[in-house]
N, C-alpha and C positions, 0 to 999 in steps of 0.2 A: 609417575610415569612420564615420560618424557619421549615427545612425537617428532619426526620429523621437521615439520609446519604445525605448532600451534596457536592461533589466534584469536585472542579476547576481540570480541566486539562491543561495541558500546550504542546505544540508539536512545536518544531524549529531544527526537526533534518535534514531539508535540506534549500530551498529555501521559506517555507510557514510557516507565523506566523501568531499560530492558537491558542485559549483558548475558553473553553466550559465550562460550568457547570452542571451536571448531577444529578437527583433526585435518589437515591435509584438504582441505579448501569443501568439505562436506560431509565429515562425519559429526555429526552433531554430539557434544558431551554434556554441554548442557547448555539451556536456555530458558533466560529466568525473566519472567516478564510483572512487573507487578502495575495494574491500572489503575488510573486515578477518577474509573468510571461515575462511581458513587460522589466525589467531589462535585461533579459538574452536570449530572445529569438535572438538579433542579433549573439549572441556565438554560438547558438544549443547548449546549454547546460546550467548546474549551474555555475556558479563563485564563488568559495568558499568564498572568501573576501568579495564579493560584498554583498552574502548573509548575512552573518555575520553582517556586519556594518550595513545592511537593519533592519535585527531583532534586535539589538542595538535601531535605533529610535520606533519601531513598539511596542515592547514586552509589555511597560505598558500602551500602549495606547487600545489594543488589550484586556489587560487582564480586565481594566477598563471598556470595552463595554460589554465583557461576563459577566461581573459581574450586568451592568447596565440592560442587556436587561434578566437576569433572577431575576431579583428583589431581589438582594443578596446582603448581605454585604460580607467583608472579614470576620467578626464576625460569621457568619451563618456557615462557611466552617466545614465539619468532618475532611477533609485532603487534599492535593495537589498531584498529579500524574502527573507525568513529565517525558518526552523522554530522557531518559539519555543513549541511544546508540540504535543500531548502526548508523549511518548517519556521518555528518560532524561537526567536534570538534568545530569548530569556534562557528557553528552556535547552536549546541548541549547545549554548557557553557554559551550562553544567558538563554535559557531556564530553565537551572537547577539553576541559579545563581539568578533567578527572585524567581523560588518555592522553595528555600532555605530562601532565605526572609523571604517568605510570613512564610513560615512554623516555622522559629525560632523566627519572632515575636510574632508570635501567640499561638507559643506550639502546635502546631496540628501536625500530623504525615505527615510524607515525604514519596511518596511513589514513586521508580528508576521504568520505566517502559521499558519494549525491546520493538520497536522500532514496528518491525515483527512482532511478534506476537497481539501489540496492534491493527495491520490492521484485524486479523482473526477476534478480538472480536470486530471489526465494527457489524459482525454478529447479536450477542447478544441484540447490541441497540433494534433493529427491532424485535429478535426473542428471548427474553430471556429465555424460554423453550426450549430450544434445547436439547436434549438429546445425550448426549455422549456415544459412540467416535464418533467423525466426524474426516474427512480427510478432510486437509483444504489446498487450491490453496493459498498463498500470492504471488503477479506478481505485481511488479512495475519495475520504473524504475532505481531500485539499487537492487532488492533482487529477486529472484526467487527462492520459494521451494516449497515442499510436507510436511506438519505436520500432525501427528497424535495427535490429543486431546485427552486423554484417560478419563475414568469415573470417575477418581478420580482429574481431571484438571491437570494429570500432562503433560509436551510435550515430544515428540520424533521426529525429524526432520528423514525423511523417504528420504528426495531426494532434491538435491540443483544444482544451477548453476554453470557449471567447468569456466565459461567465464561471456560475457554480459549476463545480466537479460533480460527477456523479453521487459522489456520497453525502456531497454539500447539500445537493435537493434531495434528497432520501430522507438526510436529517431534516431539513425546513418542512418537509409536509407532515414527516410523521411529529413534528411539534406542532403544525397549525390544525392537527388531526385529531390531537390527545394523545396521540398512542404510544408514547416511550421514545425513549434514547438511549441507545442510539438510533439513530432512525431508519438502516438497513434493516438489521437484524427484526429490527418491530415491526416492518412491516413486512417481511418476507414474512413472519410468524402470521401476521392474521391474514394473507393471503393464499393461504394454503388451503386446496380443494375449494378455492371461489374462482368465481366468473371475471377472468379477466377481457374478455371483451362483453364487458358491459356497460363502458362507457368510452364512447369515442374522445380519444384529448389524442394531440397533435405530437407528431416524432418529429421535431426541430431537424432543418440543414441534414434531415435522412438522405438525400440524393444528392445534396452538396459538397462535394470536396472531403476532409477527412478531421476539418474540424471539429468541434462538438461546441451545442450553444443547449443548456438545458432551462437558461430564467422564461422562457416562453412556455414550457411546460406545466413550469411551478406556477406563473400567474394562471395559466387557462384552470387548472384546482383548485385556487384560490377563488376567481371568479364563479366558478361552476359551483362551487357551495354556497358563495353567499347568494346565488340566485336562488337558489333551492335548497334548505336548512335539512331537509329531509333527506340530503346525503350523508349527512353527522351519525344518521339513527345506526341502533343497534345490526337492522339489515341490511344497511345499504353499504356502510360506511366502507368493511370488508370486501367488499368488489369495486369502490373507488381504488380503495389501496391497491388492488390486484390490477386493476387496469393501468394506475400510474406505473408501479413497480416494471409493468410489459414494456411500456412506453420506452421507459430509460433503457431496456434489454433490448428492446428492438433497435434502437439507436447504437447502442455499444458493439453489439454483434455485427448488425449490417456494414457500419465502418471499420472496424476488423476484418472482418473476411474481404471486403473490399481492398485494403489495403494488401493483404496477403498475395488474393488474386492477383494485384496489379503490380506488385513486385514479383511474382512466381515463387515464393515461399512455402515449403512443405507444411511450419510449424505454426500455428500461435503458443502464444503461452499468457495466458492470463495472470493478474498480479494484482497485488493491493486490497484492501479491505472488501471493496466491493465484490472481487473475484471469490469472496467465501459464499456471496449467494448461491444457494441451488437451482434456482432458473437460470442464471447466467451461466452457468457451469453447461446442464444439460441441452442449454439453445444454443450455444456456442459450438459444443460439441456434436448436435445433432445438423446445423448447418456444415459447418467444415466439412464434417464428412461426407456432406454430400458433392462435396467440389474436390475429393480426394483431399484434404488437408488435415492432417492431425491437430488437435486441441488438448493442448495440456495444462497443468494448473496446479501449484502447491498443497498440501497438505492446510488445511482452515488454520491450523497454530503458525503457520508464518506466514499467512494475509495481511492479517491485521500487525504495527507494527513490530518486530522483534529485531535482535540482534543478530540471531544468525547469520540473516540475510545481509548484514553490516559486514560480518565476518569472511561469509562466503566471497563477495565482491572485493573484499579488502583481498583476499587470497591469490584473486586475479592478477589485479593493481600489483601487488608484489611481486608476483611473475615477471610483470614486463619492467619492473623496475620502478613503478611511480609512487615514488616515497612523499610523503609530505613534507614542508618545511617546519619546524616546531612553532613558528610564529603564524603560522594559517589562520586563518578567521573564519568564524560562521556565517551564511547569508542567509537571507528568507527568503527569497526569489526563486524562481526554478530557473536551473542554471544545467546544460550539457557537461559539467565538470565533469569527469570520468578519472 
């Protein structure tokens, strides 16, 4: 099977080894994700060396599976899109090396992709006709940012986290409460049908600008528990988790909606691992619709790290002629390279 544009995506920015094949920018022919969650859960977070070693073991296998499931071979590929930052350097280099080898041997375009921006493009997989401009909240374990995607596909960062990302603070509190890893899904599970107004917690910087800060909220929860150990009881702890989750989401929703209204943008797009949270989705939709703003989000399989979103953004970059040099490097810190 040969299509007009068949793009292989490779994503290894953190602990998931994933490869995908997309046709014409949004038709997902395959999306293989191998998670390392079991390897890291005892540590309560990602151990970079363990992650990169596992990527070495898996990368060729995962790419082969993606091609086989898509019913294509290397010769069918138009280009390869690969995450080259931000992320864990050791992990990024594994995926980048594989992508370079494929592109060099086949003499096809290599397209380096920004991991944070690719999360936003997960929305285009199932909604390729989204009209720009849009405001996008990208919330994950490593990043919490608000972006403006303009009509000409240029990006502007409107706000970002000054300390812990939303997913990171969820992980830390889940570890502190000893309820599991990853923290976001663990807190969401324990919060179902609980009283999210049981405990009064701060909403840091809620009325101030579009940047985020969650470290004060994290500290407030820790101090509250140290002062009253009964909060860790089976009776009280789920309500505390629900109250904490609501505090985080209140801030995410308020600032994203403020950005959309300030820039007169009709659509909000959620992205990143935290965007799979059902309460965040429902609250964002409820608040947005009350202001005649549409709120969209990807299917949950495209919220966490995956290569389909990488291939999707690579397709748009290919159409704009944004091809990378074969000697591109990986970078760890957030960047607006597109």
